N, C-alpha and C positions, 0 to 999 in steps of 0.2 A: 687835675684832668679836666680839660673842657667837657662844661655839659651841654649839649645839644638839645635842641628844642625842636617838635613836629610844627610844619606849617603849610595850609592850601591855600592853593589860591583860590580868592575871592570871587564867587558869581560875575561874571561879565555878560551884560546884556548888550544885545548890538542889533540894530534895524539892519537888513542883507537883503540883497536881488540878486537872482543868478542872471547873467548877462546871455541873454539869447538874440538867434536875428532877429525876433519879434518884436523884441523889447528896447532894442538899442535906444530912439530916440527918447522914449518915458525915463530910462534909467539916467542916460545924459542930466536929461532935465533934473531930476532929483538928489544928482551929484553934483551938480553945476560944473559939469564937465559937455565933451562935444563929440559927435560920432566921428568914425573914420572908416573909411575903406581905402583900404593897399593892394593895388595890385601887383603881381611880380613882375619884372619887366620881361624875363624870359619864358612867362607863362602867363598872358591879361588874364586867363578864364580861372587863377589863382587867387582869390581877393581874401583879404585876411579881414575881419572886419571887428570893431570894438568902440569903445569910447576913451577918450582922453579925460581923466578927473585930477583936480588937484587934490595934494596931499601935504602933510606936514614935511616929507622928504622930496615935494616936488610934483611936476605931473607925469602920471603912470598910465600908461598905455593896460588898456583892461580888455583882455580876447573873450570871445565868445565861450562860454562855458566856464568862466571865472564869474567869482563873486565880489561885489561890492558892498563893502559893509561900513554903520556909521555906529561907532561907541557911544551907548549914551552918557557916559560920564565927561568927557568932553565935546564928544561931536565931529571927534576927528574922523577923515575917512580912510579906508585901507582897502587893499586887493587881498584877494585869496585864491589859489586854484580851488576846485570843488574838492577834489580830493583833502586837500587838509581842512576844507572850510567844515566838511561835511565830517570830518573827524574830530574834531575840536568841538561844535556847536550842536545843539541840538534843535529843533523847530518847536515853536511854543506858538503857532498858528499867525494868523493875518492880523496886520494891524492898520488902523485906518477905512477910508472907506472902500 
């Protein structure tokens, strides 16, 4: 019979920012991306705002409310919904100035 072993995921540390309407430009600069605002043709008052960021999978649109995070192990950028990010990661405080 095959013997199984137990494993646990190693701790992963990330730097992250939750995207808001107030920090779009700052988050875009941090992630090396650019801000976008797209209005629906059917309703010009309905404007989606966010940031396009470069990732290993290509350029990804990050919407207001989502998290942009950078892994400390390899510096790779990624995106997560707020719900998923807050389920997986716990805050450790601010980094830098």
